[in-house]
C-alpha positions in Angstrom: 182.6 -34.3 11.3 181.1 -33.2 14.6 179.6 -35.6 17.2 175.8 -36.0 17.1 173.1 -35.8 19.8 169.6 -36.5 18.4 166.5 -35.9 20.5 164.0 -38.0 18.6 163.8 -41.2 16.5 161.2 -43.9 16.3 163.5 -46.8 15.6 162.2 -49.0 18.5 158.7 -48.8 17.0 160.0 -49.7 13.5 162.2 -52.6 14.7 160.2 -53.8 17.6 159.5 -57.2 16.0 163.0 -57.5 14.5 165.5 -56.0 16.9 168.4 -57.9 15.4 168.1 -55.8 12.2 169.6 -52.9 14.3 172.9 -54.6 14.0 172.9 -55.3 10.3 175.1 -53.1 8.0 173.4 -49.7 7.7 172.4 -50.3 4.1 170.6 -53.5 5.1 169.0 -52.6 8.4 165.8 -51.1 6.9 165.9 -48.3 9.5 167.3 -44.8 9.4 169.1 -45.4 12.7 171.3 -48.5 13.1 174.2 -49.5 15.4 176.7 -49.2 12.5 175.1 -45.9 11.5 175.4 -44.4 14.9 179.0 -45.5 15.2 180.0 -44.2 11.7 178.1 -40.9 12.2 179.9 -40.2 15.4 176.8 -40.3 17.6 177.3 -39.7 21.3 173.7 -39.8 22.4 170.5 -41.0 20.7 167.0 -40.5 22.3 164.8 -43.4 21.5 161.0 -42.8 21.6 158.5 -45.3 22.8 155.7 -44.5 20.4 152.1 -45.7 20.6 149.3 -45.1 18.2 146.3 -45.3 20.6 144.1 -46.6 17.8 146.4 -49.3 16.4 144.4 -52.5 17.1 147.3 -54.8 16.2 148.1 -55.0 19.9 145.9 -55.9 22.7 146.5 -52.6 24.5 148.7 -49.5 24.2 150.8 -50.8 27.1 151.5 -54.0 25.3 152.9 -52.0 22.3 155.1 -50.0 24.7 156.4 -53.2 26.3 157.2 -54.7 22.9 159.4 -51.7 22.2 161.0 -51.9 25.7 162.0 -55.5 25.0 163.5 -54.4 21.7 165.5 -51.8 23.5 166.8 -54.3 26.0 167.9 -56.7 23.3 169.8 -53.9 21.6 171.5 -52.9 24.8 172.4 -56.6 25.6 173.8 -57.3 22.1 176.0 -54.2 22.0 178.2 -55.7 24.7 178.4 -52.5 26.7 179.1 -50.1 23.9 175.5 -48.9 23.8 174.5 -47.7 27.3 171.1 -46.5 28.7 171.5 -43.3 30.7 169.0 -41.9 33.3 170.9 -39.2 35.1 173.4 -36.5 34.3 176.1 -38.5 36.2 175.4 -41.6 34.0 175.5 -39.4 30.9 178.8 -37.9 31.8 180.3 -41.3 32.7 179.1 -42.7 29.4 180.7 -39.8 27.4 184.0 -40.1 29.3 184.1 -43.8 28.5 183.4 -43.0 24.8 180.2 -45.2 24.8 177.0 -44.3 22.9 174.4 -43.0 25.3 170.8 -44.1 24.8 167.9 -42.1 26.5 164.3 -43.3 26.5 161.5 -40.9 25.8 157.8 -41.4 25.6 155.7 -40.3 22.5 152.0 -40.4 23.7 151.6 -40.3 27.4 147.9 -41.3 27.8 148.3 -45.1 27.7 145.5 -46.1 30.0 142.5 -44.7 31.7 144.9 -43.7 34.5 148.0 -42.1 32.9 149.0 -40.4 36.1 149.2 -43.8 37.8 151.7 -45.0 35.1 154.2 -42.3 35.8 156.2 -44.0 38.6 156.7 -47.0 36.3 157.7 -44.8 33.4 160.3 -43.1 35.7 161.6 -46.4 37.0 162.1 -47.6 33.4 164.4 -44.6 32.7 162.0 -42.6 30.6 163.2 -39.0 31.0 161.2 -37.1 28.4 157.5 -37.3 27.8 155.5 -36.0 24.8 152.1 -35.5 26.3 150.2 -36.3 23.1 150.6 -37.6 19.6 148.2 -36.5 16.9 145.0 -37.5 18.7 143.6 -35.4 21.5 143.8 -37.5 24.6 143.0 -37.5 28.3 145.8 -35.0 28.9 145.1 -32.4 26.3 144.6 -31.3 22.7 147.0 -31.6 19.8 148.5 -29.6 16.9 146.9 -31.7 14.2 143.7 -32.6 16.3 143.2 -35.8 14.4 139.8 -37.3 15.3 139.7 -41.1 14.9 137.1 -42.8 12.8 133.9 -44.0 14.4 135.1 -47.6 14.2 138.4 -46.7 16.0 136.5 -44.9 18.7 134.3 -47.9 19.5 137.3 -50.2 19.8 139.6 -48.0 21.8 139.3 -48.4 25.6 139.8 -44.7 26.1 137.3 -43.5 23.7 136.3 -40.6 26.0 139.5 -38.9 24.9 137.8 -38.2 21.5 135.5 -35.7 23.2 138.3 -33.2 23.2 137.6 -32.0 19.7 138.6 -28.3 20.0 142.4 -27.6 19.8 141.7 -24.4 21.8 140.9 -26.1 25.1 144.6 -26.9 26.0 145.5 -29.3 28.8 142.8 -31.0 30.8 142.8 -30.9 34.6 144.4 -34.4 34.4 147.0 -33.0 32.0 147.9 -30.4 34.6 148.3 -33.0 37.3 150.4 -35.2 34.9 152.7 -32.3 34.1 153.3 -31.6 37.8 153.9 -35.2 38.7 156.2 -35.9 35.7 158.4 -33.0 36.7 158.5 -34.1 40.3 159.7 -37.6 39.1 162.4 -36.1 36.9 160.6 -36.5 33.5 161.0 -33.5 31.2 158.0 -32.3 29.2 158.1 -32.3 25.4 155.7 -29.9 23.7 156.0 -31.3 20.2 152.5 -32.4 18.9 150.7 -30.2 21.3 148.1 -27.6 20.2 148.9 -24.0 20.7 146.6 -23.8 23.7 148.2 -26.9 25.3 151.7 -25.4 24.6 150.8 -22.2 26.5 149.4 -24.3 29.4 152.8 -26.1 29.7 154.6 -22.7 29.5 152.4 -21.3 32.2 152.4 -24.2 34.7 155.7 -26.0 34.2 158.4 -25.4 36.9 161.3 -26.7 34.9 162.7 -26.1 31.4 160.8 -27.9 28.7 161.6 -28.8 25.1 160.2 -29.6 21.7 162.0 -32.7 20.6 161.0 -32.5 16.9 159.5 -29.3 15.6 160.5 -26.5 13.3 159.7 -22.8 12.8 156.1 -22.0 11.7 157.1 -18.6 10.2 159.4 -20.5 7.7 156.9 -23.3 7.0 153.3 -22.6 8.1 152.4 -26.0 9.5 150.5 -26.4 12.8 153.2 -28.9 14.1 155.8 -26.1 13.9 156.4 -23.5 16.6 155.5 -19.8 16.3 158.2 -17.2 17.0 156.6 -16.5 20.4 156.8 -20.2 21.3 160.4 -20.4 20.1 161.3 -17.4 22.3 159.6 -18.8 25.3 161.4 -22.1 25.1 164.7 -20.3 24.7 164.1 -18.0 27.6 163.1 -20.9 29.8 166.4 -22.7 29.1 164.8 -25.4 26.8 165.7 -26.7 23.4 164.1 -27.2 20.0 164.9 -30.2 17.9 165.3 -29.4 14.2 163.4 -32.1 12.5 163.8 -33.6 9.0 160.2 -34.3 8.1 159.7 -32.7 4.7 156.2 -31.3 5.2 157.5 -29.4 8.3 160.4 -27.9 6.2 158.8 -26.7 3.0 155.5 -26.7 1.2 155.2 -29.2 -1.7 157.8 -31.4 -3.4 161.4 -30.4 -3.1 164.8 -31.4 -4.4 167.6 -32.4 -2.0 169.2 -29.0 -2.4 165.9 -27.2 -1.7 165.5 -29.4 1.5 169.0 -28.5 2.7 168.3 -24.8 2.0 165.0 -25.1 4.0 166.8 -26.8 6.9 169.3 -23.9 6.9 166.5 -21.3 6.9 164.7 -23.0 9.8 168.0 -23.3 11.8 169.0 -19.6 11.2 165.5 -18.5 12.2 165.3 -20.5 15.4 168.8 -19.3 16.3 167.8 -15.7 15.8 164.6 -16.0 17.8 165.3 -18.6 20.5 169.0 -18.0 20.9 172.2 -19.8 20.2 171.8 -22.2 23.1 168.3 -23.5 22.1 168.7 -25.4 18.8 169.5 -29.1 18.7 168.7 -32.0 16.4 165.4 -33.9 16.5 165.5 -35.9 13.3 162.4 -38.0 13.7 164.3 -40.8 11.8 162.2 -44.0 11.4 159.1 -42.0 12.2 159.1 -40.3 8.8 159.2 -41.8 5.3 162.7 -40.2 4.8 164.3 -37.0 3.8 165.7 -36.6 0.3 168.7 -34.6 1.5 169.5 -36.5 4.7 168.2 -40.1 4.2 169.6 -41.6 7.3 171.8 -40.9 10.3 175.0 -41.6 8.3 174.2 -38.7 6.1 173.9 -36.0 8.7 177.3 -34.7 7.7 175.5 -33.2 4.7 173.5 -30.9 7.1 176.7 -29.9 8.8 178.3 -29.0 5.5 175.2 -27.0 4.5 175.2 -25.1 7.7 178.9 -24.1 7.3 178.4 -23.2 3.6 175.5 -20.9 4.6 177.6 -19.0 7.1 176.7 -20.7 10.4 180.1 -20.8 12.0 181.8 -24.0 13.3 181.1 -23.1 17.0 177.4 -22.7 16.3 177.3 -25.9 14.4 179.0 -27.8 17.3 176.4 -26.3 19.6 173.5 -27.4 17.4 174.8 -30.9 16.8 175.8 -31.8 20.3 176.9 -29.2 22.8 173.5 -27.7 23.4 171.9 -31.1 23.8 174.6 -32.3 26.3 174.3 -29.1 28.3 170.5 -29.2 28.4 170.5 -32.8 29.6 173.4 -32.4 32.0 171.5 -29.4 33.6 168.1 -31.1 33.7 168.4 -34.9 34.1 
């Protein structure tokens, strides 16, 4: 079984109120990613998203939701007794790997958390956030999105940033503030994640970014025609720029309609082979979206990723390529760019 680097999970969001569940036996943790699961799967690095639904009114503000997840993350680090280590730089990552610890990297999923998202960037950087998804499903103050979900009228009246809902057209791309955010994030060492962006916003990032960028959890649109997936041109651009694409397990991004576990594995193989052929052998990584999706019938949690490894090998993806997908490409990308 090869080591695992995963660029996206929503475990902090799922366990924010019950962080101790992270340390229960994998079958009892109620999450796709657990401490025991990471250890048994051979994980060497897990990216943990700080996810915020801007129109979730169960918290007083989007920032309070983020801080709840940060507290969960800190409790997990503390309870691991040094075996689970946050990394912020390439040097810290390499030291963690050499000591055979599990590295944890914070990412941000939804970057417009106040009426001044640019002003929050220094704090994000100081917290160790090193990857930022500019939007989630709602258009926000930074740009438009792949799904372009427009909140209900009630949601719009209760959200303090209701002006973001004026960005109804997915063809408008990044806003002027979005351009400023991109430039400042890169200056502070935060990499840009184009998952969830509209096509127009993607091309704005491609045109104006100075550093390699990535899609932490997106698949190939030519294999499954879903707006959250990437076109061949997008895949090619990411590969040429030295970025990576995280193969994700969310079933609607893999195949249209209900599918058996075997059909899901075959779909994952098709997406992987296509991304490799278009973006190159250095561009494909894992971006499971565990705990942000209901589940995957073929790979239900992190302990079952070995099934994907076996499916790749059976389909003729050689062991060197599998090693690159599962961990070498991810470590190389982060070592080069953190």
